[in-house]
N, C-alpha and C positions, 0 to 999 in steps of 0.2 A: 610715246616713243615706239619705234619699231625695233624689235630685237628677236633673236632666234633662240629656241630651246632645243637642245640636243639631248634626247633621252626622255621618253614619255612613260616611265614607270609610275608608281603611285604618287611619288612626290613631284616628279617632273610634270606630270599631267595636271595635278592640282595647282601647282605653281603657275602653269600656263593659264588655267582657268581664272585664277585670282588676278593675274596680270590683265587678262582680257576684260574682266569685270571692271578693272580700274581704268579702262580706256586705252590700254596699250595694244599695238598690233604685234601679233606673234607669228613668226615663221617657225615651223616645227619639222623635225626629222627624228626617225627612230629606226632601229633594225626591224621592227615589226611594222609592216605596211598597214595592218589593221589598226594599230595604235594611231598612226598618222591619219588614216581615213576617219577615225572616230573624232579626233581633235579638229579636223577640217570641218566635220559636220557641226561642230560647236563654234565655228567662226575663225579658226586658225588658218594660216596660209600653209598648205602642204608642200613638201619637197620630196622628190623621188630619189635624190642623191645629195651628197655633200656639195657637189658643184652647183646643183639646183638651189640648195639651201643658202649657200653664200651669195649666189646671184640674186636671191630674193630679198636680201638684207639691204637696208639703206646705208648711207655713209655718214659718219664712220660705222662700220659693221660692228654689231654687238652680239656675241654668241655666248649663251649660258649653257654650261654642261651639267647635266644631272645623270651621270653614268657611274658604274661601279669604280671604286678607287683601284689604283694599281695599273695593270696592263691596259684595260679598256680606256681609262682616262688618258694614259700616256699616248696610246695610239690615236685617240680622237684629237688630242691637242696637236700632235704632229701633223695629222691630216688637215686640220683646219688652218694651221700655220702656213702650210704650203699654198693655201687658197686665199689667205688674208693679206692685207697690205698695211703699210705704216699708218698709224693712227687708229687702226681697228682695235677692238677690245675683246678679250677672251676671258670669261668668268668661269671658274670652277666652283660649283656649289655643292659638290659631293663631299666625301669624307677622306680626302687625300692627306697624306703625310706631309707635314709642314715643310720638311726638308726638300721634298719633291717640288713644292711650290717655289722655293727659293731658286732651285736649279732651273725650273721651267721659265720662271720670270726672267732670269738672266739670259737664257737662250732666246726667248722671244724679243727681248729688248734689243738684241742685235739687229732685228728686222724692223724695229720701230713699233712692234705690236705690244699693246699694254696687257698685262696679266693681273687679274684680281682673284684672290681666293676668298670664298665666303663659306664659313662654317654655318650650316643651316640646321636649326632645330625646330621641330613642329610636327614631323611625322605625317601620318595619314589625316590628322585633325587640322592641318595647317590651312586648308582651303577656307574654313570658316574662322578659325582662331587667329590665323596669321602665322608668320614664321619669325622666330628670333634669329637674328643674323649677326655674326661676328666676322668683320671684314678686314682683309689685309690687302695692301697694294698702294700705289702712288696716291697721295691725298687728292690731287687735282682730278684724277680719273675717278676716284670714288665719289667725289662731289658731283661730277658729271653724271654719274649713274644714280644719284639720289632719288629721282622720281620713281625709279624701279624699286629701290629698297623701301621707300615710303609706302608703295602700294602693297608689297609683300608683307611688310611688318604688321604686327597686331595693332599698333597705335596705342594711345594712353588708356583707352577704355575707362573702366570704373575703378581701376586700382588706385588706392589712396597714395598720395605723394609721399616719398620718403622725407621725413623731417630734415630740413636743411638743403634739400634738393633744389628748392626754388632759387637758390643762389648760384646754381651750376648751369652751364650751357650744354648743348650737345643733343644727341638723338637717342640716348640710352633709354629715356622714358617712353620713347616710341617703339622700342623693341629692336633696335639695331645700332651698332657702333662701328666706327673705324678704329681697329685695334692697333694698327701700325703698318710697317712695310710688308713686303711679300712674305707670306707664311704666317704672319701674326694672327690672321683670322682663323686659320685651321689649327694653329697652336692653342688658341683659347678654346676652340670647339673640342679639341682633343682632350684637354683637361676637364672640360664640361662633361664629356662622356665617361671619363674615368670616375668623376664624382657620382655620376648617374649609376655606375656599377655599384658603388658603395651604398648609396641610398636604397637601391633595389634590394641589395643583400640584407640590409638592416630590416626592412619591412618583411622580407621573406623569412628571416630567422625568427623574428618576433611572432609572426603568425604560425610558424611551425611549433613554437612553444605553446601557443593557444591550442592548436590542433591536438597536441599530445598531452594536454592537461588531464585527460581521462586515462592516462597510461597506468597499467597495473604496477609499474615501478614506483608510483607515487602512493603514499598512504591514502586510504579511502577518504578520510576526512579532508584531504587536501586536493581531491580531484574535482575538476569543474568541467561541465559539458557546456562549452561556450558557443555563442552564435557569432561566427566569424564575419558574415556580411553585416551584422548590426554593429560590431566593433569598428569595422572599417568605415561605416557610415557615420557613426557618432564622432569618430576622430576627424572626419572631414569638417566638422562644425565647431570651430573655436579652439581646436586642439593645437598645441605648439608643433605637432608633427604633421599637420595638414600640408598637402602639396598636390600637384597635378598627378604625380605618380601614385599617391594614395587614392585620388579620384579614379584612376584607371584600375587600381586594385579593387576598389569597391564595386566597379562595374563587373569585373571578372567574377568576383565572389557572389554577386547578386545573380549572375547568369548560372553559376554552378558552384555551390559552396565547397564541394569536394575537389573541384578542378580535375575531374576524372578524365577529361579529354586531353590532358597534357601528360607527357612522359617525364618531364623534368630535364630533358636534354637542352642545354642552354648554349647557344652560340655566342661568340664575341666577334665584333666587326673590325677589330684592329686597333681602335683608338685607345682601348684600355691598356693594351700592350705598349703602345707608344707613350702613353702617360707614365707608365712605370719606367720605361727607358729614359724619359726626360728627367724623372726623379733621380734615377741613378746618375745621370750626367751632372745633375746639380747637387748631388749628395743630400737630397731631401728625403727624410723618412716618410713613407706612405703606407703604413701598416694596414689600414682599412682598405685602401684601394687595391693593394696587391693581393690581400686575402680574398677580396671579392672576385678578382680576375682568376685566381687559382681555383676558386670554387666552381667557376664556369668550366674550367678544364676538367675538374673532377666529375662534373655532371655527365660527361660524355663517356665515362669509362665504367667498366665493370670493376671488380676489385683488382687493384694493380699488383704487380709482383712485389712492390715495396710493402704493400699492406700484408701480403702473404708472409714476407720476411718478418714484419713486426709480430704477426701472430705466432710464427715459428719460434722467434726468440722468447716471447712470453711463455710459450709452452715449455721451452728448454730450461729457462732459469727458474720458473715458478710453477710449472705444471698446470698452467692456465689453458683450459680446453675451450675451443670455440663452441658457441651455442649450436646444438644439433650434431656435434661431432660424437661419434661412437668411441668410447674409451676401449683401448685394447689391453 
């Protein structure tokens, strides 16, 4: 199939490569002319502008967006919609808010343009591992795009089948699913990322306990000087807490057991916040997920005014002095 890729960052470029390896023709465009030139050197059809990009697509035109969520996606969708025709398909594979998908889909439907939202997981490893995809949009359009999804997906590989799965149909075992109508794909990916926050926080806290097992706050006979890279590695092999996130943790610790090159400043890309908002809308308690998100907020701050207030109150009611504070 011929399709276009808008956005040639790390994921967009690697998805383009994987699609071309699978025999698809890719028309590419990006704000960076160097990125376009590089992909053209690897076999893609370059475009100097959005008009050029749309003109190079076959009919129906299929354009896949891999640009930052929010304003950049909104502007790109509007710009492409002005250039596309009824029957064309616009795919948002970024991390858009699912409510934006519902709105965009309704807007494009008035022009006869199909809109498909694809929550995409795989990161910088996706070129070789494949991409797990959670898809929202009209069923018949998603089926039309199946060759694209099948190429990008990991496939069944050597993962053992889930008992009872042989009785079920569908593409889940191949690494992609049609979740439902517009917005459903990004809704599932949103919660996926919220869960990811919680899993990452659990590993982080556990290894922090290991690192501080030599603390002078602990009785000497209970202190342990533990090898963190070895613990991560042994857990990868047969442990109930093994996962790809643990694999990545093991890589980082093998490279530098002290993680000295990191400051601990942790960003969040929006999906964690949206997951908490969805939980509030549904009155679902999400203690772990919300705590993980708040920890990321905390990682970006020095001591807050609230913490100073807590310290001041402890000093006032109990005479508790902060460590290092000079008594007057």
